[in-house]
N, C-alpha and C positions, 0 to 999 in steps of 0.2 A: 575475357574472365568467365570460366565455366566449371562444370564438375559441381561439387557440392557447395559452391561459395559464388556469388554474383555482386554485382552491385546494381543492376538493374532491376528495376520494379517487375519488369513484363518478361524477364528470364525464368524459366522453369530450371529447377537446381535437381541433381539426382540426390537419391535419398540414402541416408548411412544405415541401411537396414543390416546389421549385423547378427551373428546367431543368437545373442541373448535377447534380442528384440523383435527377432521373427515372428514370435507368437501374437505380435500386435500387427495385423494387416494394415497396410496406408490407406488412408481416408481422407475425405474432405468435411471442412465443418458443415456446410449444408446437407450433406448425407446423413450425419448424426442427429443434427438439429430437426429436421423434417420427420425423421422417424421416431423422434423423442416426443414433438409435437402431435404426430398421429397416434402415437400410445397413449398419451395423456392429454386428450383433445378437449376434455369437457373440465379437465381439473385446473385448480387456480396454478398460476404460473409468477404472475408479478403483482406484489402487493404494493400500494402507495396510499398515503395519507393525505386527505383533504379535509379542511376544517376541522381538525383536530381528530377526524376519525380515519380508520383504516379504509380504504377503499378496496371493495372486492366484488366479483361476479362470481358467487359461490357455487362448490360444487355440493349438491345436498348429501352426496355418498361419501365425502372426503372422509370424515370420522365423526364419532358421536362427541369425540372429547373436544374438537375445534370447530365444530358446527357453528356454536353461537359466535364464535370468534370471526369465522369467516362471514357469516350473514351480516354482522353489524359492521363490516370492513370493505374496501373497496378493492379490488385485483383484477387482472387480466387474465382470462383462461389461456391455455395453450393453444387453442383454436383462435383466440382473439390476437395472441401474441405472432402466429404465424401469418393471420391475414393482414395484419397491419404491417409487419415486415415486408409483406409480398406487395403492398401499396406502396410503401416507401419506395422499394426496388423499381417498380413500374413508373413511379414518377421521376427518379433518376433517368431511367432510359427515356421518357418522354423530352427530358431535357438535354438528351444526345451525351449520356454517360459512356464512355467506352471501356473495354476492359482494361485494367489496372489503373483507369483515374480513381484518383483520392477524392474522399470526401472526409471533411473537418469536423470532428463533435468536441464541442467546447461546452462544458456544464458540469453541474452535480449529478451522481448518480441517480436516475429515473427511468422510467417505462421509456421514454422517448430516447434514452441513449440508446438501450437495448435494441429498441425498433430501427434505430438509425445504423447500428453497427450490424444487425442482422441483415437488414434490408440492402446495406451498401455491398455486403459479401454476396448475397442470392444475386445483385445485378451484375456481380462480376467486378466490382470496383474494391478499392481498399480503404478501410476505415482509417482516419489518422485521429488518435485523442489527443485533444489540445490542452494543457491545464488551465483552468478558469483563472489560477493566480498570475499566468503569465503575464508579462508587462505588453503592452503593444509592440514593443520592438523585438521581443522575443516570440509572439505570436506570429509577426511578420515573417520572421525567420524560416519559422517552421512553415507556414502556409507557402512561402515563395520556395524552399527546398523541395516540399512534396506535391509541388504543382498542382494546389487543391483546386478542384472545379467548384464545389458547393460546400458551404458550411452550416451546422446546425447549432444554435446558441439557445442558452435558458433563461435569459435575461435582458432587459433593455440595456443594462450595463455594458453585456458582451456584445449587444447589437450596436450599441455605439462603438466600441472599440473596434469591430471589424467594417462598420461602416467607414471609420477615419483611415482605414486601412485599403479601402477599394482602388484608389488611384496608385497604390504601390504592389498591386495584385492583379496584373493583368489578366490572368487565366480563371479568376473568381468571378462566377456568373450570376450567383443565387445565395441569398442568405434566408435560413430557415428558423423562425423564432416558435421556441416551445415552452410551455412551462405549465405544471399544474395548476396555476391560476388562471391559465387563458381561458376566458368564456366568450370571445369574441371571434368566432372562427371564419374569417374572411381574409382575402387577400390584401396584402398591405403594398401602396404603391409609393412611389418617391414623393407623390403630392398628398397622400391620405394615409394616416397612422391611425392605428385603433389605441384605445386605452385598456393595457392588457394587466387584468387583476388588479393589483395594488401598484404595479409599477405604470408610471405615466409617461409615453415618449414623449421626450421634450419639444415643445413648439418651436418649429422651424427645422426640425430634424432633417437632414438632408441625406440621400443615398443614391449613387448613381448605378445600380444595379438592382434587380427585382428582390423584394424582401416579401416572404410569405408565413403565415401562420402555419404551424404543423399539420393541420387539419387541412389547409388551403393547399399546402404543398402536396400531399399525398393524394389529393384529390385530381391532381394534374395527370396521375396514370390511371386512372380509372378505365380510360379509352385504350389501353395498351392489353393486350392479350397475355393471359398468363403464360402461354406459350413460348413467349420471348425470353420470360423470366427462366422458364425451364432451359431453354436451349444455353442461357448464359451459366446456370449452373452445370449444365451435362460439360460444358466446355472447361470447367476448372478440373485441374489434376492436384494431387498432393504436395507436388513440388513449387507450387504456383505460391506467391505471397498471399497471405491472409489478412494480415494487419502490419501497420506499419507504428511501431513505438518509438517516440524521441525520447532519449536518456535525460534523466534531470539535470545533467550539467555541473555535478557537483566540483569537477576538476577542468572544466573547460567548455567547448562550444557543444551543445546536444547533438547527440548523431542518432541519425534514423535507422533503427533496428528492423530488420524485414523478418519477420516469423513467417515461416509458410503452413501451410494446410496441415502437413504431417506432423511438423514440429510441434503445433499448437495440441492437435490432438493425440500425438504420441505422449505429451506430457501427461496428459488428463488420464491414459492407459497405464504408464508407468507408475505415476504417482499414487493412482487407487489400487493398484495389483496386489498390496500386501492386505487392503480391506476387505471386507465382506459385505453382501447384501444389507446385513444388519447393522452395519456401520455408516453405510451411505446408501438412500434410497429416495424416491421420490415423495416420502412424507418428512425430509429433513427440512428445516427451517435455516436461512443464512440472512443475514442483515447485510446489505451492502452498503459501505461506507470507505473502503478504500479507494482511492483515485481510478477511473476506469481507463484513465489515460496510460496507466500502469499495468506491465505484464500480470502482477499478482491480483489486481481487481478484475482484470479480462478473463485469466485463466480460472479463480475461484469464483466468481460471480457468473459470468456468460458460459464459460466451457463448462465448468463444473455442473452447472444446472442443465447444458444441454445434453448432457451424458446421461444424468440419473433423472432428471425429471423433478428436482428438488424446488422448495418455494424461496423466492428472492423477496425480503422486505428492503425498501429504500429507506434509508435514514433521514434525517432531516439535513439540509444544506449546512447547519451548524453544528453537525454531529461530533466535531473533533473540537469545539467550540464549549461543549458541555452538555449536548442534547442527547448524545449517544446512550447514556445512561439510564434515561426513561425511555429509550427504543428497546433497549436489550430488555428492559421488565415487560414491557409490551408483548413483544414477540417471542422471547425465550427460545432464543436459537437454538439448535443443536451442535452448531459447528462455529468455532470462531477463529479467524486468523487475521493478525492485525500485527503493529508494529510495537516494539518494544517500550514505546513511550506511553501507550496507552495503559498497558500493564502498571506503569511505574504510577501515572494517574491515579487508577484506581488502588493502589498501595498506598498512595499519600493520603488521600481522603479516608482510606481504612484506618490507617495509623492515626488519623486526627480525631476519629469517633474512639478509637482506642484508648487514646490518652486520657479519656474522660470517665472508663469503667474502671470502677473499683469493687472491693467487696468480695463476696463469693463469685460473682461474675467473673471478674477479672482471674481468679484463682482457676476457676472451671475453664476459661478460655487459654490460659497460660498450659493447664495439663492436656488440652484437646491438641494445642499446637505441637507440643512434644509427641503426640500420638500421629499427627499429620505427618509431620517430618521424617518420624520412623517408618511410616506406611510407604511413603514416594521413595525414601533411600531403599528400602526391602525390593522394590519393583524397577530398581536400576539394574540394566543389565548385568547378568553374572552374579546378582544378589540373590538372595532366597526366595523372594517373592512372597513370603508369609506376612500375612496380616498381623500387627500387633494386638497383643491384649488390650481390649478397651475401646477398638476401633468402632464399633458398631455403635456404642454409646457415645463415642465423641462425634461420629456423623451424624447422629439422630439429635445431639444436642447443640451442636457448633456449626458443623461443615455444611448442613443440607442448608440452616438457615441464613449461611454466609452466602451461599450461591443463589438462594431465592433473592435476597437484597441487592443482588449484583445482575439479576435476571439471568442467571448462567445454569441455575438448577436442572435443565435439560441438556445442557452442552456436553458431549460426549467427549471432544477434543478440543484441546487449547494450543494453538501454535503462533509462534512469535517468527517473525522474519525481517528482512531489509536492512537490520542493523543488529549489532550484539545485544544480548539480553544480561543484564549485570547479575553478578551472584547475589547481591541482596535481594533481588527482585525474584529471582527464583526460588530462594530460600524461603522468602515471605510468604508467598503462594503455596509453596510446598507443605508448609507448616498449616496451612489450610485443605490440604490433600486437594490442591489444583497443581498438577505438575504440568508445567508449560514446554511444550516440546519446540525444539528448536529445527528451523528448515532453511535451505539454501537454494536460492535461484535467482536468477536475474532476467534481465530482458533477452539478453544474447544467448539464454538457456532454456527460453520459454518459460521461466518461472520455477523450473526444477532442476534439480542435481543431487540434492542430498537430503533426508529427510529422517526424523526420528518416529518410532510408532509406539504405541501402549507397552507391548511386551518386548520392545528393543528400543532403549532409549539410554542417554547418559546425559546428565546436566550440562548445560551450555555448551555442547556440542552441536554441530549442524546435522550430525545422525551419520548413516552408512548411506553408500550410495544408491540412487533408484536404479531401477532394474533398466538396462540399457545404457548406463552410463559410465563410460570408462575414465579414470582420473590418474593424476600425476603430480608428484611434489618436485619442482626443480631442486635439486639438491645443492645448489648455488645459492639461490635466490629464496627459496621456500616458496615459490607462487606455485598456487595450484591451478592446474590445468585440466579441463575437460574435454570429452569427445563423445559424440553420441547423434541420433537422429534429432535432438530437441535442440542443437544448436542453431544460432541462427543462419539466415542464408547470407547475411554480410550487411554492411552499412551502406545505405542507399547513396549513389553518386560519390562515394568516398573509397576509392580503392588504397589508397595508403592506409587508413585507418582497418579496413577490412584485413590488409595483408599483415598488418603488426598484431590484429587481434587473432586471426586464424593462421597457423602455418600451412605449410604444402602437405602436411600429414593428416589436417583435419582438427589438430588440437585448438582448442580456444584457451586463450592466456588470459584468464580472469582478472589479474591485478589483485587477487586477495593471497594474503599470506597464511600458511595452514600447516597443520601437525595431523599425523594420523597415527592412532594407537595400534595396538596388537590386535584388537577386536574389530577393526575397519572403521571406528568411528573417527571422524573428521571435525577439528575445531578450528575455527578462522580465529588468528591473533591478529592481525592487523592488515593493512592495504600498502601495497608498495608505493603508491604516489602519496599515501598520508606519512611514510616512515620520515621519521625525524632523524639525520645525520649531523651530529654536533662535529665542531671544529675539530675535536680530538678524535673523529672517525667512528664515534659510538653509534650504532643504529639504535633507536627508540621508537617502538610502537607506541602510540600516543592512548589508546583505548583504554588499556589495564590503568594506566595512573591517573587517567580522567575518572574513572569509574570509582578508583579507591578515594579520590579527593572528595569526590561527591559523598560517598558513604560516610566519611570523617566528619564533614562539614554539610547537614542536612538543610542548613539555609540556602545552600548554592543550587540552582536551577540548571546551569550549563557549565562546563568547563572544556576550554580548549588548550592543549596544550601546543607550546610553540619553541622554537630553538633550532631550526634545521640552519645549519652552516653558523651556529653560534656556539660560544663557548659554554653554555650550558641550558637545561632546560627550565623553562618558564611557563606561566599557565595565564589564559585570560579567563575571567570568572563572571558570572551573572548571578544575582540575588533572585529568589523565587518572589515573584509578585503577582498581582492581579492584573488580568487582561480585559480590555473593554470587551464591548460586544462585536468588534470586527477582528477579535484575537490581537489587537496590537498592544504590547505590554506596557503598563501605567508606571508611575514612579512607587504604588502604593505594595509595599510587602504583603504577602498572602499570610492568612491565619497562621499556618504552619512556621513560617518564618519569623512572624511576631511572638509565637509562644515561644519558639526555642531561644530567641533573644531574651525574652523576660525571664523565663524559668532557668536557662543555663547559661545563660552570659551576663544577666543583670543589667541588660540595655533597655532603655524605653523607644529605641528606633522605630518608627512605623514606615519610614520611606527608604529608597535607596541613598536619595541624598543625605538623610540624617545618619544611615548605617555607615556611609562611607568615611564620614568625621569622626565616627565614634570610636575612642581608644579602645573599649572594651571588646568592641565587635572585630578590630584590628587583633588585639591580644588572641581573641577568639581563633580567628583564621590562620595565625600564626601557629599556634598550637596543634590546630587541626594539619597544618603543613609538617609539623616535625612528626605527628603519629602517621601520617600517610608516608613520609620517605622511610619511616622504619619499615613498611611493609614494601619498600621498593625492592625488585629483583638484584638491583646493582646501584652503586652511586651514580653511574653515568645517567639513571632514569629518577635522581630525586629534580623536585620541581623545588629552583632557587628562589624564585621570585613570583608574586601573583599581582596581578591588575585588575582591579575591580572595574568593569564597564558600567556605565550608567543606564544602559536599558537591556534587557533580556533579549535573546535570539528569539525569532519567531518567522513564521512563513511570510506574513505582509511586510516584515522588514528585510526578507531577503536572505537572511540567514540559514533558513531551513528550506527544503523542498517540499512539495507536496505530501511526501510520505515521511517527512520529518527526518531526512539526512541532512546532516550539517554540511554546509557549503563552505569547506574550510578555506577556500581561495577567496571567497567572498568575503569573509572574514578577517583574513589578513590585508587584503586589500582596504578593508573600510576602517580597520584599526592599525595600519602600518606603523603610524606615527606614536601609538601606545606601545607597540612592541618594541621600537626603536628605543623609546625612553627607558626600557627595562634594561637596555644593555649599555645604556651611558654611563 
């Protein structure tokens, strides 16, 4: 295989430089990164928290507004970022890392994640992000497939997992342990282990390969000349592999997506093309919390920063379990890209507060929401753009205060991707003058493809095509196909999947079902692999009916439609519950669910078990089902039966990917007996 696609990590591919993308010269990641590091050498780059304080090595001239913030907090300057990445690269070379060898990185977002990623690239290797939530079996599968030589982990828990896999990973030669709590910088050997912060290495711990602290590891490269790294950098071409990203495996075995330097950097240029330097620059602040094993995290946090020199603040490891809100208030980011589920969580908490609002305040907020909805509606593409009367007052009295409460008062752009945003969620934030813009990208397109912009957007659409993106919609299946420089090199060691995904003309078959309107705005309506085909031959896309059912029944946390090759559509549903400290759902209903049951249903149920056997709850669900079916497009899309599951879906439970995508096949296998019972 040759040309623009390959299955080999060491093969250079031809670039797809068309007339509409020729304005962006091909380049490599190190070229851009090193130029930015030189330009902003003494300025802050990476901010992290230690002992409750943001750690920083502040630049005095950064700005008077943020001077105190930086002096009281910890960060790494661009100069330190570059130097540490170089040291990591030299350490890899001291261990015999060859061109295109892979280095695994497993842990939550942190400075060391960035150092390891960039250092691996500078050394001519290929970084491989490994989800910390992966099971031992899934981790072994990735490392074996990628032939991983060295792996970086951020906790003793991950260290133990990899140590147990050493006998099954013949090419793995060293493990590097890094954590912001690490205060003992010395080499760890199979017979001598240190106490690492609050994590104690278990007594009797055994490992048959070398284990290093991060500082001890990078010290290994101090004897290596910088020239050796410079030579590795010079050998890199835009058509070479930059990063290996494994898909989340929502529909099957994860595949290794090879992203070239050109695809990664072109994605940055294409996405940022409509924006100005006022929109994005080195003064911007971003909170890093999306998994860096995912293309969105790498492009948004590592790539965008490498281009603009912006500030990255690392959220806490429990960000998606609740601490992110506090981090946003402390950092006050200027840009936010996240998954729809996070906006939904914000909405639910705000709705909970809103229910206790009464009197004049409630009247004021209700009026302001009408103004906010009208403002966003007027800004939709093709509308007048006129600011309605009373906006400035509503903004001063309500909107600004809401943003401040969320820590988003400095945020210029709000984006949601990776999954569809519900109408109810969009409308809720629009009423607060917070338009959430849709964006579409995937690992196979380097994270871009379509995007909405402040002066060119439509609600719930993924936007118009990015510069350099060609697209078409298959008239027979409705599948969205893409072509451009940002399309993947191919799947590592998998010619069959590569040929199925990318045809001879370079079209990537996304698997998404889409429609396009007269203005060029594309909307995703479903996934081909998620399409339910009933026994009567009706094609049903589950996303919309699931969304409607959740709207009608706010006590529901998750809904998954089933019914492929069955006589009718049914649904598996879960109640809203409280999660424990590890994110594992409990049996306790959350405050919103309890309030709805008390006030709207007349039920005293406080647990899932109690709610399942309550006649009033059952009647409430049946009534909601009737309302949802009344909104269905056709009778074939009516949900006939509902099964209430005993526990909610979660990442620890395996039903969600780390980016909160539902693993439908996992749920179907896990609850096959429940589904079968619905049709008996």
